[in-house]
N, CA, C and O atoms as a GROMACS GRO file, in nm:
protein
  448
    1ILE      N    1  10.594   0.504   8.003
    1ILE     CA    2  10.614   0.631   7.935
    1ILE      C    3  10.588   0.741   8.036
    1ILE      O    4  10.488   0.737   8.108
    2GLU      N    5  10.677   0.838   8.042
    2GLU     CA    6  10.657   0.952   8.131
    2GLU      C    7  10.631   1.078   8.050
    2GLU      O    8  10.699   1.105   7.951
    3LEU      N    9  10.530   1.153   8.092
    3LEU     CA   10  10.493   1.280   8.030
    3LEU      C   11  10.505   1.391   8.132
    3LEU      O   12  10.479   1.370   8.250
    4ILE      N   13  10.545   1.508   8.086
    4ILE     CA   14  10.547   1.629   8.171
    4ILE      C   15  10.433   1.717   8.122
    4ILE      O   16  10.428   1.754   8.005
    5ARG      N   17  10.341   1.750   8.214
    5ARG     CA   18  10.225   1.829   8.171
    5ARG      C   19  10.272   1.963   8.115
    5ARG      O   20  10.366   2.025   8.165
    6GLY      N   21  10.204   2.006   8.011
    6GLY     CA   22  10.235   2.133   7.948
    6GLY      C   23  10.352   2.129   7.851
    6GLY      O   24  10.383   2.230   7.789
    7GLU      N   25  10.418   2.014   7.838
    7GLU     CA   26  10.529   2.001   7.744
    7GLU      C   27  10.490   1.908   7.631
    7GLU      O   28  10.384   1.845   7.633
    8LYS      N   29  10.578   1.901   7.531
    8LYS     CA   30  10.553   1.814   7.416
    8LYS      C   31  10.533   1.670   7.462
    8LYS      O   32  10.602   1.623   7.552
    9GLY      N   33  10.439   1.602   7.399
    9GLY     CA   34  10.405   1.466   7.438
    9GLY      C   35  10.510   1.363   7.399
    9GLY      O   36  10.612   1.395   7.338
   10ALA      N   37  10.482   1.240   7.436
   10ALA     CA   38  10.569   1.128   7.405
   10ALA      C   39  10.519   1.057   7.280
   10ALA      O   40  10.399   1.048   7.255
   11THR      N   41  10.614   1.008   7.201
   11THR     CA   42  10.582   0.934   7.080
   11THR      C   43  10.638   0.793   7.091
   11THR      O   44  10.752   0.774   7.133
   12PHE      N   45  10.558   0.695   7.054
   12PHE     CA   46  10.607   0.558   7.049
   12PHE      C   47  10.540   0.487   6.932
   12PHE      O   48  10.442   0.537   6.876
   13GLU      N   49  10.594   0.371   6.897
   13GLU     CA   50  10.543   0.296   6.783
   13GLU      C   51  10.500   0.156   6.825
   13GLU      O   52  10.558   0.096   6.916
   14ILE      N   53  10.399   0.106   6.756
   14ILE     CA   54  10.352  -0.030   6.772
   14ILE      C   55  10.365  -0.098   6.636
   14ILE      O   56  10.299  -0.058   6.540
   15SER      N   57  10.450  -0.198   6.628
   15SER     CA   58  10.469  -0.273   6.503
   15SER      C   59  10.378  -0.394   6.501
   15SER      O   60  10.358  -0.461   6.602
   16VAL      N   61  10.322  -0.421   6.383
   16VAL     CA   62  10.227  -0.531   6.369
   16VAL      C   63  10.271  -0.617   6.251
   16VAL      O   64  10.309  -0.566   6.146
   17THR      N   65  10.266  -0.748   6.270
   17THR     CA   66  10.299  -0.842   6.164
   17THR      C   67  10.219  -0.971   6.182
   17THR      O   68  10.193  -1.012   6.296
   18PRO      N   69  10.178  -1.035   6.074
   18PRO     CA   70  10.112  -1.165   6.089
   18PRO      C   71  10.211  -1.269   6.143
   18PRO      O   72  10.327  -1.272   6.101
   19LYS      N   73  10.167  -1.351   6.236
   19LYS     CA   74  10.254  -1.451   6.299
   19LYS      C   75  10.260  -1.582   6.222
   19LYS      O   76  10.357  -1.657   6.235
   20TYR      N   77  10.159  -1.611   6.143
   20TYR     CA   78  10.146  -1.743   6.082
   20TYR      C   79  10.164  -1.739   5.931
   20TYR      O   80  10.119  -1.645   5.865
   21ILE      N   81  10.230  -1.841   5.876
   21ILE     CA   82  10.252  -1.852   5.731
   21ILE      C   83  10.117  -1.854   5.660
   21ILE      O   84  10.019  -1.909   5.710
   22ASN      N   85  10.114  -1.792   5.543
   22ASN     CA   86   9.994  -1.785   5.457
   22ASN      C   87   9.880  -1.705   5.518
   22ASN      O   88   9.764  -1.724   5.479
   23THR      N   89   9.910  -1.614   5.612
   23THR     CA   90   9.804  -1.529   5.666
   23THR      C   91   9.831  -1.383   5.631
   23THR      O   92   9.944  -1.343   5.603
   24THR      N   93   9.725  -1.306   5.633
   24THR     CA   94   9.730  -1.163   5.607
   24THR      C   95   9.643  -1.095   5.712
   24THR      O   96   9.537  -1.146   5.748
   25LEU      N   97   9.688  -0.979   5.759
   25LEU     CA   98   9.606  -0.896   5.847
   25LEU      C   99   9.546  -0.784   5.763
   25LEU      O  100   9.617  -0.724   5.682
   26GLU      N  101   9.418  -0.756   5.781
   26GLU     CA  102   9.350  -0.652   5.704
   26GLU      C  103   9.267  -0.562   5.793
   26GLU      O  104   9.220  -0.602   5.900
   27ASP      N  105   9.249  -0.439   5.747
   27ASP     CA  106   9.158  -0.341   5.810
   27ASP      C  107   9.190  -0.320   5.958
   27ASP      O  108   9.102  -0.325   6.043
   28LEU      N  109   9.317  -0.296   5.987
   28LEU     CA  110   9.361  -0.279   6.125
   28LEU      C  111   9.340  -0.137   6.174
   28LEU      O  112   9.371  -0.041   6.103
   29ILE      N  113   9.288  -0.124   6.294
   29ILE     CA  114   9.276   0.005   6.362
   29ILE      C  115   9.319  -0.015   6.508
   29ILE      O  116   9.322  -0.128   6.558
   30ILE      N  117   9.350   0.095   6.573
   30ILE     CA  118   9.381   0.090   6.716
   30ILE      C  119   9.277   0.172   6.790
   30ILE      O  120   9.247   0.285   6.753
   31ASP      N  121   9.222   0.113   6.895
   31ASP     CA  122   9.130   0.182   6.984
   31ASP      C  123   9.200   0.195   7.119
   31ASP      O  124   9.272   0.105   7.162
   32LEU      N  125   9.180   0.308   7.185
   32LEU     CA  126   9.246   0.334   7.312
   32LEU      C  127   9.146   0.324   7.426
   32LEU      O  128   9.033   0.372   7.416
   33LEU      N  129   9.189   0.263   7.534
   33LEU     CA  130   9.106   0.251   7.653
   33LEU      C  131   9.183   0.310   7.771
   33LEU      O  132   9.306   0.303   7.775
   34ASN      N  133   9.112   0.368   7.866
   34ASN     CA  134   9.168   0.416   7.994
   34ASN      C  135   9.254   0.542   7.983
   34ASN      O  136   9.338   0.565   8.070
   35PHE      N  137   9.236   0.623   7.879
   35PHE     CA  138   9.306   0.750   7.867
   35PHE      C  139   9.222   0.842   7.780
   35PHE      O  140   9.162   0.795   7.683
   36PRO      N  141   9.214   0.972   7.812
   36PRO     CA  142   9.132   1.065   7.733
   36PRO      C  143   9.177   1.069   7.586
   36PRO      O  144   9.291   1.104   7.557
   37LYS      N  145   9.088   1.034   7.496
   37LYS     CA  146   9.123   1.021   7.354
   37LYS      C  147   9.163   1.153   7.289
   37LYS      O  148   9.236   1.153   7.189
   38GLN      N  149   9.117   1.264   7.343
   38GLN     CA  150   9.151   1.393   7.282
   38GLN      C  151   9.299   1.428   7.298
   38GLN      O  152   9.347   1.522   7.235
   39TYR      N  153   9.370   1.353   7.381
   39TYR     CA  154   9.513   1.378   7.402
   39TYR      C  155   9.602   1.276   7.331
   39TYR      O  156   9.721   1.266   7.360
   40VAL      N  157   9.542   1.199   7.239
   40VAL     CA  158   9.617   1.095   7.168
   40VAL      C  159   9.596   1.110   7.018
   40VAL      O  160   9.485   1.132   6.971
   41GLU      N  161   9.706   1.096   6.943
   41GLU     CA  162   9.701   1.096   6.797
   41GLU      C  163   9.761   0.964   6.749
   41GLU      O  164   9.861   0.918   6.803
   42ILE      N  165   9.700   0.904   6.646
   42ILE     CA  166   9.748   0.778   6.590
   42ILE      C  167   9.768   0.796   6.440
   42ILE      O  168   9.679   0.843   6.370
   43TYR      N  169   9.887   0.757   6.392
   43TYR     CA  170   9.920   0.765   6.249
   43TYR      C  171   9.970   0.630   6.201
   43TYR      O  172  10.058   0.573   6.267
   44PRO      N  173   9.922   0.577   6.094
   44PRO     CA  174   9.801   0.619   6.022
   44PRO      C  175   9.677   0.581   6.101
   44PRO      O  176   9.685   0.510   6.201
   45ASN      N  177   9.562   0.629   6.056
   45ASN     CA  178   9.436   0.595   6.123
   45ASN      C  179   9.405   0.446   6.113
   45ASN      O  180   9.346   0.388   6.204
   46SER      N  181   9.446   0.386   6.003
   46SER     CA  182   9.424   0.243   5.982
   46SER      C  183   9.531   0.188   5.888
   46SER      O  184   9.598   0.264   5.818
   47ILE      N  185   9.545   0.057   5.889
   47ILE     CA  186   9.635  -0.012   5.796
   47ILE      C  187   9.549  -0.110   5.717
   47ILE      O  188   9.484  -0.197   5.776
   48ASP      N  189   9.550  -0.097   5.585
   48ASP     CA  190   9.464  -0.179   5.500
   48ASP      C  191   9.503  -0.326   5.499
   48ASP      O  192   9.418  -0.413   5.513
   49LYS      N  193   9.635  -0.355   5.481
   49LYS     CA  194   9.675  -0.494   5.464
   49LYS      C  195   9.822  -0.511   5.504
   49LYS      O  196   9.907  -0.427   5.474
   50ILE      N  197   9.849  -0.623   5.572
   50ILE     CA  198   9.986  -0.663   5.603
   50ILE      C  199   9.997  -0.811   5.568
   50ILE      O  200   9.929  -0.895   5.627
   51LYS      N  201  10.083  -0.842   5.473
   51LYS     CA  202  10.104  -0.981   5.433
   51LYS      C  203  10.206  -1.047   5.525
   51LYS      O  204  10.284  -0.979   5.591
   52TYR      N  205  10.203  -1.181   5.529
   52TYR     CA  206  10.300  -1.255   5.608
   52TYR      C  207  10.442  -1.214   5.565
   52TYR      O  208  10.471  -1.208   5.446
   53GLY      N  209  10.528  -1.187   5.662
   53GLY     CA  210  10.664  -1.144   5.634
   53GLY      C  211  10.681  -0.992   5.632
   53GLY      O  212  10.794  -0.943   5.635
   54GLU      N  213  10.572  -0.918   5.627
   54GLU     CA  214  10.577  -0.772   5.630
   54GLU      C  215  10.554  -0.722   5.772
   54GLU      O  216  10.492  -0.789   5.854
   55ILE      N  217  10.606  -0.604   5.799
   55ILE     CA  218  10.583  -0.537   5.927
   55ILE      C  219  10.536  -0.395   5.895
   55ILE      O  220  10.598  -0.325   5.814
   56LYS      N  221  10.429  -0.354   5.958
   56LYS     CA  222  10.384  -0.215   5.944
   56LYS      C  223  10.367  -0.158   6.085
   56LYS      O  224  10.348  -0.232   6.182
   57THR      N  225  10.374  -0.027   6.093
   57THR     CA  226  10.382   0.039   6.223
   57THR      C  227  10.279   0.148   6.239
   57THR      O  228  10.255   0.228   6.148
   58PHE      N  229  10.218   0.150   6.358
   58PHE     CA  230  10.137   0.264   6.400
   58PHE      C  231  10.225   0.354   6.486
   58PHE      O  232  10.296   0.305   6.574
   59LYS      N  233  10.219   0.485   6.462
   59LYS     CA  234  10.289   0.583   6.545
   59LYS      C  235  10.184   0.647   6.635
   59LYS      O  236  10.079   0.692   6.588
   60ILE      N  237  10.213   0.651   6.764
   60ILE     CA  238  10.118   0.703   6.862
   60ILE      C  239  10.183   0.818   6.938
   60ILE      O  240  10.293   0.804   6.992
   61VAL      N  241  10.114   0.931   6.943
   61VAL     CA  242  10.159   1.049   7.016
   61VAL      C  243  10.063   1.072   7.132
   61VAL      O  244   9.942   1.084   7.112
   62VAL      N  245  10.117   1.076   7.254
   62VAL     CA  246  10.036   1.095   7.374
   62VAL      C  247  10.076   1.226   7.440
   62VAL      O  248  10.194   1.248   7.466
   63ASN      N  249   9.979   1.312   7.466
   63ASN     CA  250  10.003   1.440   7.533
   63ASN      C  251   9.938   1.439   7.671
   63ASN      O  252   9.837   1.372   7.693
   64ALA      N  253   9.996   1.514   7.763
   64ALA     CA  254   9.941   1.523   7.898
   64ALA      C  255   9.846   1.643   7.906
   64ALA      O  256   9.880   1.752   7.860
   65PRO      N  257   9.729   1.624   7.964
   65PRO     CA  258   9.642   1.738   7.987
   65PRO      C  259   9.712   1.842   8.075
   65PRO      O  260   9.780   1.805   8.171
   66ILE      N  261   9.699   1.969   8.043
   66ILE     CA  262   9.768   2.076   8.115
   66ILE      C  263   9.728   2.082   8.262
   66ILE      O  264   9.806   2.126   8.345
   67TYR      N  265   9.606   2.040   8.293
   67TYR     CA  266   9.555   2.048   8.430
   67TYR      C  267   9.601   1.931   8.517
   67TYR      O  268   9.575   1.931   8.638
   68SER      N  269   9.667   1.833   8.461
   68SER     CA  270   9.702   1.712   8.535
   68SER      C  271   9.808   1.736   8.640
   68SER      O  272   9.904   1.810   8.618
   69SER      N  273   9.790   1.672   8.753
   69SER     CA  274   9.898   1.663   8.851
   69SER      C  275   9.959   1.525   8.828
   69SER      O  276   9.941   1.467   8.722
   70TYR      N  277  10.031   1.474   8.926
   70TYR     CA  278  10.089   1.341   8.908
   70TYR      C  279   9.975   1.239   8.896
   70TYR      O  280   9.888   1.229   8.984
   71GLU      N  281   9.978   1.164   8.789
   71GLU     CA  282   9.878   1.060   8.767
   71GLU      C  283   9.943   0.945   8.694
   71GLU      O  284  10.042   0.962   8.623
   72GLU      N  285   9.886   0.827   8.711
   72GLU     CA  286   9.928   0.711   8.635
   72GLU      C  287   9.806   0.653   8.564
   72GLU      O  288   9.698   0.643   8.621
   73TYR      N  289   9.827   0.616   8.439
   73TYR     CA  290   9.722   0.555   8.358
   73TYR      C  291   9.776   0.424   8.303
   73TYR      O  292   9.891   0.417   8.258
   74ASN      N  293   9.694   0.322   8.305
   74ASN     CA  294   9.729   0.197   8.238
   74ASN      C  295   9.657   0.200   8.103
   74ASN      O  296   9.545   0.152   8.089
   75LEU      N  297   9.726   0.258   8.004
   75LEU     CA  298   9.670   0.274   7.871
   75LEU      C  299   9.663   0.138   7.804
   75LEU      O  300   9.763   0.066   7.797
   76THR      N  301   9.547   0.102   7.754
   76THR     CA  302   9.529  -0.023   7.683
   76THR      C  303   9.507   0.008   7.535
   76THR      O  304   9.415   0.083   7.500
   77LEU      N  305   9.590  -0.050   7.450
   77LEU     CA  306   9.574  -0.037   7.306
   77LEU      C  307   9.505  -0.163   7.257
   77LEU      O  308   9.554  -0.274   7.278
   78LEU      N  309   9.393  -0.146   7.193
   78LEU     CA  310   9.319  -0.258   7.137
   78LEU      C  311   9.334  -0.252   6.985
   78LEU      O  312   9.284  -0.160   6.920
   79ILE      N  313   9.403  -0.350   6.930
   79ILE     CA  314   9.424  -0.357   6.786
   79ILE      C  315   9.316  -0.448   6.729
   79ILE      O  316   9.305  -0.566   6.764
   80LYS      N  317   9.236  -0.391   6.640
   80LYS     CA  318   9.123  -0.465   6.582
   80LYS      C  319   9.144  -0.480   6.432
   80LYS      O  320   9.204  -0.394   6.368
   81GLY      N  321   9.096  -0.589   6.378
   81GLY     CA  322   9.105  -0.610   6.234
   81GLY      C  323   9.060  -0.749   6.198
   81GLY      O  324   8.985  -0.813   6.271
   82ASN      N  325   9.107  -0.795   6.082
   82ASN     CA  326   9.071  -0.926   6.031
   82ASN      C  327   9.197  -1.005   5.998
   82ASN      O  328   9.294  -0.951   5.945
   83LEU      N  329   9.194  -1.133   6.031
   83LEU     CA  330   9.299  -1.227   5.996
   83LEU      C  331   9.246  -1.311   5.881
   83LEU      O  332   9.144  -1.378   5.893
   84ILE      N  333   9.317  -1.308   5.769
   84ILE     CA  334   9.278  -1.385   5.652
   84ILE      C  335   9.373  -1.504   5.641
   84ILE      O  336   9.494  -1.488   5.632
   85ASP      N  337   9.316  -1.624   5.642
   85ASP     CA  338   9.395  -1.746   5.633
   85ASP      C  339   9.391  -1.797   5.489
   85ASP      O  340   9.288  -1.847   5.444
   86GLY      N  341   9.501  -1.783   5.417
   86GLY     CA  342   9.509  -1.825   5.277
   86GLY      C  343   9.498  -1.975   5.258
   86GLY      O  344   9.457  -2.020   5.151
   87LYS      N  345   9.535  -2.053   5.358
   87LYS     CA  346   9.527  -2.199   5.346
   87LYS      C  347   9.384  -2.249   5.350
   87LYS      O  348   9.353  -2.355   5.294
   88LYS      N  349   9.297  -2.176   5.413
   88LYS     CA  350   9.158  -2.220   5.431
   88LYS      C  351   9.064  -2.145   5.338
   88LYS      O  352   8.952  -2.110   5.376
   89GLY      N  353   9.109  -2.120   5.216
   89GLY     CA  354   9.023  -2.054   5.119
   89GLY      C  355   8.988  -1.912   5.156
   89GLY      O  356   8.874  -1.868   5.139
   90LYS      N  357   9.084  -1.839   5.208
   90LYS     CA  358   9.067  -1.699   5.247
   90LYS      C  359   8.962  -1.680   5.355
   90LYS      O  360   8.885  -1.585   5.351
   91GLN      N  361   8.961  -1.770   5.449
   91GLN     CA  362   8.869  -1.758   5.563
   91GLN      C  363   8.906  -1.634   5.645
   91GLN      O  364   9.023  -1.611   5.676
   92LYS      N  365   8.806  -1.554   5.678
   92LYS     CA  366   8.826  -1.429   5.752
   92LYS      C  367   8.784  -1.447   5.897
   92LYS      O  368   8.676  -1.497   5.926
   93VAL      N  369   8.872  -1.406   5.989
   93VAL     CA  370   8.845  -1.415   6.132
   93VAL      C  371   8.871  -1.278   6.194
   93VAL      O  372   8.978  -1.220   6.172
   94LYS      N  373   8.777  -1.225   6.271
   94LYS     CA  374   8.798  -1.097   6.341
   94LYS      C  375   8.898  -1.118   6.452
   94LYS      O  376   8.895  -1.220   6.521
   95ILE      N  377   8.988  -1.020   6.470
   95ILE     CA  378   9.088  -1.029   6.576
   95ILE      C  379   9.080  -0.907   6.666
   95ILE      O  380   9.043  -0.798   6.624
   96ASN      N  381   9.116  -0.928   6.791
   96ASN     CA  382   9.130  -0.822   6.891
   96ASN      C  383   9.257  -0.854   6.970
   96ASN      O  384   9.261  -0.952   7.044
   97LEU      N  385   9.359  -0.772   6.954
   97LEU     CA  386   9.485  -0.790   7.026
   97LEU      C  387   9.501  -0.675   7.124
   97LEU      O  388   9.476  -0.560   7.088
   98MET      N  389   9.542  -0.705   7.246
   98MET     CA  390   9.556  -0.600   7.347
   98MET      C  391   9.701  -0.583   7.388
   98MET      O  392   9.776  -0.680   7.399
   99GLU      N  393   9.740  -0.459   7.410
   99GLU     CA  394   9.873  -0.424   7.458
   99GLU      C  395   9.854  -0.317   7.565
   99GLU      O  396   9.780  -0.221   7.544
  100SER      N  397   9.919  -0.332   7.680
  100SER     CA  398   9.908  -0.234   7.788
  100SER      C  399  10.036  -0.156   7.803
  100SER      O  400  10.146  -0.211   7.792
  101ILE      N  401  10.021  -0.027   7.829
  101ILE     CA  402  10.135   0.063   7.848
  101ILE      C  403  10.106   0.153   7.967
  101ILE      O  404   9.998   0.213   7.975
  102LEU      N  405  10.199   0.162   8.060
  102LEU     CA  406  10.184   0.249   8.176
  102LEU      C  407  10.230   0.390   8.139
  102LEU      O  408  10.340   0.409   8.087
  103ILE      N  409  10.144   0.488   8.166
  103ILE     CA  410  10.177   0.629   8.141
  103ILE      C  411  10.177   0.702   8.274
  103ILE      O  412  10.080   0.694   8.350
  104ARG      N  413  10.286   0.773   8.302
  104ARG     CA  414  10.296   0.857   8.422
  104ARG      C  415  10.301   1.002   8.378
  104ARG      O  416  10.379   1.039   8.291
  105ILE      N  417  10.215   1.082   8.440
  105ILE     CA  418  10.213   1.226   8.412
  105ILE      C  419  10.270   1.297   8.533
  105ILE      O  420  10.225   1.277   8.646
  106LYS      N  421  10.369   1.381   8.508
  106LYS     CA  422  10.433   1.459   8.614
  106LYS      C  423  10.424   1.606   8.580
  106LYS      O  424  10.404   1.643   8.464
  107SER      N  425  10.438   1.690   8.680
  107SER     CA  426  10.443   1.833   8.656
  107SER      C  427  10.588   1.877   8.645
  107SER      O  428  10.679   1.802   8.681
  108LYS      N  429  10.611   1.997   8.595
  108LYS     CA  430  10.747   2.051   8.582
  108LYS      C  431  10.809   2.075   8.718
  108LYS      O  432  10.930   2.056   8.736
  109GLN      N  433  10.728   2.116   8.814
  109GLN     CA  434  10.779   2.150   8.947
  109GLN      C  435  10.796   2.025   9.030
  109GLN      O  436  10.712   1.935   9.026
  110LYS      N  437  10.903   2.019   9.105
  110LYS     CA  438  10.932   1.902   9.188
  110LYS      C  439  10.840   1.890   9.308
  110LYS      O  440  10.822   1.781   9.362
  111ASN      N  441  10.780   2.001   9.352
  111ASN     CA  442  10.697   1.997   9.472
  111ASN      C  443  10.552   1.959   9.446
  111ASN      O  444  10.474   1.953   9.541
  112GLU      N  445  10.512   1.933   9.322
  112GLU     CA  446  10.375   1.890   9.291
  112GLU      C  447  10.365   1.741   9.282
  112GLU      O  448  10.257   1.687   9.258
   0.00000   0.00000   0.00000
């Protein structure tokens, strides 16, 4: 993802779905690592439940700090929640899924 400092940020989506039959994902949130959190917005803040066969999406808006020169960040999205296995009597397992995204911040001027 490329951002131009001082301009409107970039928006992208992360879709989440249970991979296994008879499972449900619950209480999902996204935590961000390696990027200033005050420049990131996540919608919705959390997802209560996703049943097998459903897909739900987090929308993420990333803005560049106005003071930034050319920089690269390896933004890590940590998706946290619970996996409920319906086959095993609703056994609950905490999950942590990681996704990495490279963010490049550039200035408007070509000489910076």
